[in-house]
NUMITOR-99183 format. One record per atom (N, C-alpha, C): residue in one letter; chain; atom name; x, y, z. Coordinates in nm, 2 decimals, decimal comma, m for minus. Example, Ala and Ser with C-alpha at 12.3 -4.5 7.8 and 13.67 -1.06 7.14 Angstrom:
BEGIN
rest->A | kette->A | atom->N | u->1,32 | v->m0,57 | w->0,78
rest->A | kette->A | atom->CA | u->1,23 | v->m0,45 | w->0,78
rest->A | kette->A | atom->C | u->1,32 | v->m0,33 | w->0,78
rest->S | kette->A | atom->N | u->1,28 | v->m0,22 | w->0,71
rest->S | kette->A | atom->CA | u->1,37 | v->m0,11 | w->0,71
rest->S | kette->A | atom->C | u->1,29 | v->0,00 | w->0,79
This chain:
BEGIN
rest->M | kette->A | atom->N | u->m4,73 | v->m2,83 | w->m7,04
rest->M | kette->A | atom->CA | u->m4,63 | v->m2,76 | w->m6,95
rest->M | kette->A | atom->C | u->m4,62 | v->m2,84 | w->m6,82
rest->S | kette->A | atom->N | u->m4,52 | v->m2,92 | w->m6,81
rest->S | kette->A | atom->CA | u->m4,50 | v->m3,00 | w->m6,69
rest->S | kette->A | atom->C | u->m4,38 | v->m2,94 | w->m6,61
rest->F | kette->A | atom->N | u->m4,39 | v->m2,96 | w->m6,48
rest->F | kette->A | atom->CA | u->m4,28 | v->m2,91 | w->m6,39
rest->F | kette->A | atom->C | u->m4,16 | v->m3,01 | w->m6,40
rest->R | kette->A | atom->N | u->m4,04 | v->m2,95 | w->m6,39
rest->R | kette->A | atom->CA | u->m3,93 | v->m3,03 | w->m6,39
rest->R | kette->A | atom->C | u->m3,92 | v->m3,11 | w->m6,26
rest->E | kette->A | atom->N | u->m3,86 | v->m3,23 | w->m6,26
rest->E | kette->A | atom->CA | u->m3,85 | v->m3,31 | w->m6,14
rest->E | kette->A | atom->C | u->m3,75 | v->m3,25 | w->m6,05
rest->E | kette->A | atom->N | u->m3,78 | v->m3,25 | w->m5,92
rest->E | kette->A | atom->CA | u->m3,69 | v->m3,19 | w->m5,82
rest->E | kette->A | atom->C | u->m3,56 | v->m3,26 | w->m5,81
rest->H | kette->A | atom->N | u->m3,45 | v->m3,19 | w->m5,80
rest->H | kette->A | atom->CA | u->m3,32 | v->m3,25 | w->m5,80
rest->H | kette->A | atom->C | u->m3,30 | v->m3,32 | w->m5,66
rest->E | kette->A | atom->N | u->m3,21 | v->m3,42 | w->m5,66
rest->E | kette->A | atom->CA | u->m3,19 | v->m3,50 | w->m5,54
rest->E | kette->A | atom->C | u->m3,13 | v->m3,41 | w->m5,43
rest->L | kette->A | atom->N | u->m3,05 | v->m3,31 | w->m5,46
rest->L | kette->A | atom->CA | u->m2,99 | v->m3,22 | w->m5,37
rest->L | kette->A | atom->C | u->m3,09 | v->m3,14 | w->m5,29
rest->H | kette->A | atom->N | u->m3,20 | v->m3,10 | w->m5,36
rest->H | kette->A | atom->CA | u->m3,30 | v->m3,02 | w->m5,29
rest->H | kette->A | atom->C | u->m3,38 | v->m3,11 | w->m5,20
rest->K | kette->A | atom->N | u->m3,40 | v->m3,24 | w->m5,23
rest->K | kette->A | atom->CA | u->m3,47 | v->m3,33 | w->m5,14
rest->K | kette->A | atom->C | u->m3,39 | v->m3,35 | w->m5,01
rest->R | kette->A | atom->N | u->m3,25 | v->m3,36 | w->m5,03
rest->R | kette->A | atom->CA | u->m3,17 | v->m3,38 | w->m4,91
rest->R | kette->A | atom->C | u->m3,17 | v->m3,25 | w->m4,82
rest->R | kette->A | atom->N | u->m3,16 | v->m3,14 | w->m4,89
rest->R | kette->A | atom->CA | u->m3,16 | v->m3,01 | w->m4,82
rest->R | kette->A | atom->C | u->m3,29 | v->m2,99 | w->m4,74
rest->F | kette->A | atom->N | u->m3,40 | v->m3,03 | w->m4,80
rest->F | kette->A | atom->CA | u->m3,53 | v->m3,01 | w->m4,74
rest->F | kette->A | atom->C | u->m3,54 | v->m3,10 | w->m4,61
rest->G | kette->A | atom->N | u->m3,49 | v->m3,22 | w->m4,62
rest->G | kette->A | atom->CA | u->m3,49 | v->m3,31 | w->m4,51
rest->G | kette->A | atom->C | u->m3,40 | v->m3,26 | w->m4,39
rest->R | kette->A | atom->N | u->m3,29 | v->m3,20 | w->m4,43
rest->R | kette->A | atom->CA | u->m3,20 | v->m3,14 | w->m4,33
rest->R | kette->A | atom->C | u->m3,27 | v->m3,02 | w->m4,26
rest->N | kette->A | atom->N | u->m3,33 | v->m2,94 | w->m4,34
rest->N | kette->A | atom->CA | u->m3,39 | v->m2,82 | w->m4,29
rest->N | kette->A | atom->C | u->m3,51 | v->m2,86 | w->m4,20
rest->L | kette->A | atom->N | u->m3,58 | v->m2,96 | w->m4,24
rest->L | kette->A | atom->CA | u->m3,69 | v->m3,01 | w->m4,15
rest->L | kette->A | atom->C | u->m3,64 | v->m3,06 | w->m4,02
rest->G | kette->A | atom->N | u->m3,53 | v->m3,13 | w->m4,02
rest->G | kette->A | atom->CA | u->m3,47 | v->m3,18 | w->m3,90
rest->G | kette->A | atom->C | u->m3,43 | v->m3,07 | w->m3,81
rest->V | kette->A | atom->N | u->m3,36 | v->m2,97 | w->m3,86
rest->V | kette->A | atom->CA | u->m3,32 | v->m2,85 | w->m3,78
rest->V | kette->A | atom->C | u->m3,44 | v->m2,78 | w->m3,73
rest->A | kette->A | atom->N | u->m3,55 | v->m2,77 | w->m3,80
rest->A | kette->A | atom->CA | u->m3,67 | v->m2,70 | w->m3,76
rest->A | kette->A | atom->C | u->m3,73 | v->m2,77 | w->m3,64
rest->L | kette->A | atom->N | u->m3,73 | v->m2,91 | w->m3,65
rest->L | kette->A | atom->CA | u->m3,79 | v->m2,99 | w->m3,54
rest->L | kette->A | atom->C | u->m3,71 | v->m2,98 | w->m3,41
rest->V | kette->A | atom->N | u->m3,57 | v->m2,97 | w->m3,43
rest->V | kette->A | atom->CA | u->m3,49 | v->m2,96 | w->m3,31
rest->V | kette->A | atom->C | u->m3,51 | v->m2,82 | w->m3,24
rest->L | kette->A | atom->N | u->m3,52 | v->m2,72 | w->m3,32
rest->L | kette->A | atom->CA | u->m3,54 | v->m2,58 | w->m3,27
rest->L | kette->A | atom->C | u->m3,68 | v->m2,57 | w->m3,20
rest->L | kette->A | atom->N | u->m3,78 | v->m2,63 | w->m3,27
rest->L | kette->A | atom->CA | u->m3,91 | v->m2,63 | w->m3,21
rest->L | kette->A | atom->C | u->m3,92 | v->m2,70 | w->m3,08
rest->S | kette->A | atom->N | u->m3,85 | v->m2,82 | w->m3,07
rest->S | kette->A | atom->CA | u->m3,85 | v->m2,89 | w->m2,94
rest->S | kette->A | atom->C | u->m3,77 | v->m2,81 | w->m2,83
rest->F | kette->A | atom->N | u->m3,67 | v->m2,74 | w->m2,87
rest->F | kette->A | atom->CA | u->m3,59 | v->m2,66 | w->m2,77
rest->F | kette->A | atom->C | u->m3,68 | v->m2,55 | w->m2,72
rest->I | kette->A | atom->N | u->m3,76 | v->m2,49 | w->m2,81
rest->I | kette->A | atom->CA | u->m3,85 | v->m2,38 | w->m2,77
rest->I | kette->A | atom->C | u->m3,96 | v->m2,43 | w->m2,67
rest->V | kette->A | atom->N | u->m4,01 | v->m2,55 | w->m2,71
rest->V | kette->A | atom->CA | u->m4,12 | v->m2,61 | w->m2,62
rest->V | kette->A | atom->C | u->m4,06 | v->m2,64 | w->m2,48
rest->I | kette->A | atom->N | u->m3,94 | v->m2,70 | w->m2,48
rest->I | kette->A | atom->CA | u->m3,88 | v->m2,73 | w->m2,35
rest->I | kette->A | atom->C | u->m3,86 | v->m2,60 | w->m2,26
rest->V | kette->A | atom->N | u->m3,80 | v->m2,50 | w->m2,32
rest->V | kette->A | atom->CA | u->m3,78 | v->m2,38 | w->m2,25
rest->V | kette->A | atom->C | u->m3,91 | v->m2,31 | w->m2,20
rest->F | kette->A | atom->N | u->m4,01 | v->m2,31 | w->m2,29
rest->F | kette->A | atom->CA | u->m4,14 | v->m2,26 | w->m2,25
rest->F | kette->A | atom->C | u->m4,20 | v->m2,34 | w->m2,14
rest->G | kette->A | atom->N | u->m4,19 | v->m2,47 | w->m2,15
rest->G | kette->A | atom->CA | u->m4,25 | v->m2,56 | w->m2,04
rest->G | kette->A | atom->C | u->m4,18 | v->m2,54 | w->m1,91
rest->L | kette->A | atom->N | u->m4,05 | v->m2,53 | w->m1,91
rest->L | kette->A | atom->CA | u->m3,97 | v->m2,50 | w->m1,79
rest->L | kette->A | atom->C | u->m4,01 | v->m2,37 | w->m1,73
rest->T | kette->A | atom->N | u->m4,03 | v->m2,27 | w->m1,81
rest->T | kette->A | atom->CA | u->m4,07 | v->m2,13 | w->m1,76
rest->T | kette->A | atom->C | u->m4,21 | v->m2,14 | w->m1,70
rest->V | kette->A | atom->N | u->m4,30 | v->m2,21 | w->m1,76
rest->V | kette->A | atom->CA | u->m4,44 | v->m2,22 | w->m1,71
rest->V | kette->A | atom->C | u->m4,44 | v->m2,29 | w->m1,57
rest->V | kette->A | atom->N | u->m4,36 | v->m2,40 | w->m1,56
rest->V | kette->A | atom->CA | u->m4,35 | v->m2,47 | w->m1,44
rest->V | kette->A | atom->C | u->m4,29 | v->m2,38 | w->m1,33
rest->K | kette->A | atom->N | u->m4,18 | v->m2,31 | w->m1,36
rest->K | kette->A | atom->CA | u->m4,11 | v->m2,23 | w->m1,26
rest->K | kette->A | atom->C | u->m4,20 | v->m2,12 | w->m1,21
rest->V | kette->A | atom->N | u->m4,28 | v->m2,06 | w->m1,30
rest->V | kette->A | atom->CA | u->m4,37 | v->m1,95 | w->m1,26
rest->V | kette->A | atom->C | u->m4,48 | v->m2,00 | w->m1,18
rest->T | kette->A | atom->N | u->m4,54 | v->m2,11 | w->m1,22
rest->T | kette->A | atom->CA | u->m4,66 | v->m2,16 | w->m1,14
rest->T | kette->A | atom->C | u->m4,62 | v->m2,21 | w->m1,01
rest->R | kette->A | atom->N | u->m4,50 | v->m2,26 | w->m0,99
rest->R | kette->A | atom->CA | u->m4,45 | v->m2,31 | w->m0,86
rest->R | kette->A | atom->C | u->m4,42 | v->m2,20 | w->m0,77
rest->G | kette->A | atom->N | u->m4,40 | v->m2,08 | w->m0,82
rest->G | kette->A | atom->CA | u->m4,36 | v->m1,97 | w->m0,73
rest->G | kette->A | atom->C | u->m4,21 | v->m1,95 | w->m0,71
rest->D | kette->A | atom->N | u->m4,13 | v->m2,02 | w->m0,79
rest->D | kette->A | atom->CA | u->m3,99 | v->m2,01 | w->m0,78
rest->D | kette->A | atom->C | u->m3,94 | v->m1,88 | w->m0,83
rest->Y | kette->A | atom->N | u->m4,02 | v->m1,81 | w->m0,91
rest->Y | kette->A | atom->CA | u->m3,98 | v->m1,69 | w->m0,97
rest->Y | kette->A | atom->C | u->m4,04 | v->m1,57 | w->m0,89
rest->E | kette->A | atom->N | u->m3,97 | v->m1,53 | w->m0,79
rest->E | kette->A | atom->CA | u->m4,02 | v->m1,42 | w->m0,71
rest->E | kette->A | atom->C | u->m3,91 | v->m1,32 | w->m0,70
rest->P | kette->A | atom->N | u->m3,94 | v->m1,19 | w->m0,71
rest->P | kette->A | atom->CA | u->m3,84 | v->m1,09 | w->m0,69
rest->P | kette->A | atom->C | u->m3,78 | v->m1,09 | w->m0,55
rest->E | kette->A | atom->N | u->m3,66 | v->m1,05 | w->m0,53
rest->E | kette->A | atom->CA | u->m3,59 | v->m1,05 | w->m0,40
rest->E | kette->A | atom->C | u->m3,66 | v->m0,96 | w->m0,30
rest->N | kette->A | atom->N | u->m3,72 | v->m0,86 | w->m0,34
rest->N | kette->A | atom->CA | u->m3,79 | v->m0,77 | w->m0,25
rest->N | kette->A | atom->C | u->m3,91 | v->m0,83 | w->m0,19
rest->A | kette->A | atom->N | u->m3,97 | v->m0,93 | w->m0,25
rest->A | kette->A | atom->CA | u->m4,09 | v->m0,99 | w->m0,20
rest->A | kette->A | atom->C | u->m4,06 | v->m1,07 | w->m0,07
rest->S | kette->A | atom->N | u->m3,94 | v->m1,14 | w->m0,07
rest->S | kette->A | atom->CA | u->m3,91 | v->m1,21 | w->0,05
rest->S | kette->A | atom->C | u->m3,87 | v->m1,12 | w->0,17
rest->I | kette->A | atom->N | u->m3,81 | v->m1,00 | w->0,14
rest->I | kette->A | atom->CA | u->m3,78 | v->m0,90 | w->0,24
rest->I | kette->A | atom->C | u->m3,90 | v->m0,84 | w->0,30
rest->Q | kette->A | atom->N | u->m4,00 | v->m0,81 | w->0,22
rest->Q | kette->A | atom->CA | u->m4,12 | v->m0,75 | w->0,27
rest->Q | kette->A | atom->C | u->m4,20 | v->m0,85 | w->0,35
rest->R | kette->A | atom->N | u->m4,20 | v->m0,97 | w->0,32
rest->R | kette->A | atom->CA | u->m4,28 | v->m1,07 | w->0,39
rest->R | kette->A | atom->C | u->m4,22 | v->m1,09 | w->0,53
rest->G | kette->A | atom->N | u->m4,09 | v->m1,08 | w->0,55
rest->G | kette->A | atom->CA | u->m4,02 | v->m1,10 | w->0,67
rest->G | kette->A | atom->C | u->m4,05 | v->m0,99 | w->0,77
rest->Q | kette->A | atom->N | u->m4,09 | v->m0,87 | w->0,73
rest->Q | kette->A | atom->CA | u->m4,11 | v->m0,76 | w->0,82
rest->Q | kette->A | atom->C | u->m4,25 | v->m0,77 | w->0,90
């Protein structure tokens, strides 16, 4: 009992899906990295925090 050889269409589809997955993963990593940098730098502060500090 041997497995049938994979069709060429499935090989191309797998390559395309892998490419889309890598693009989505890189987008997620970039957004997460920007979020971490923004939070650690202190750019993300509620508006009330600046008002309370001024008093």
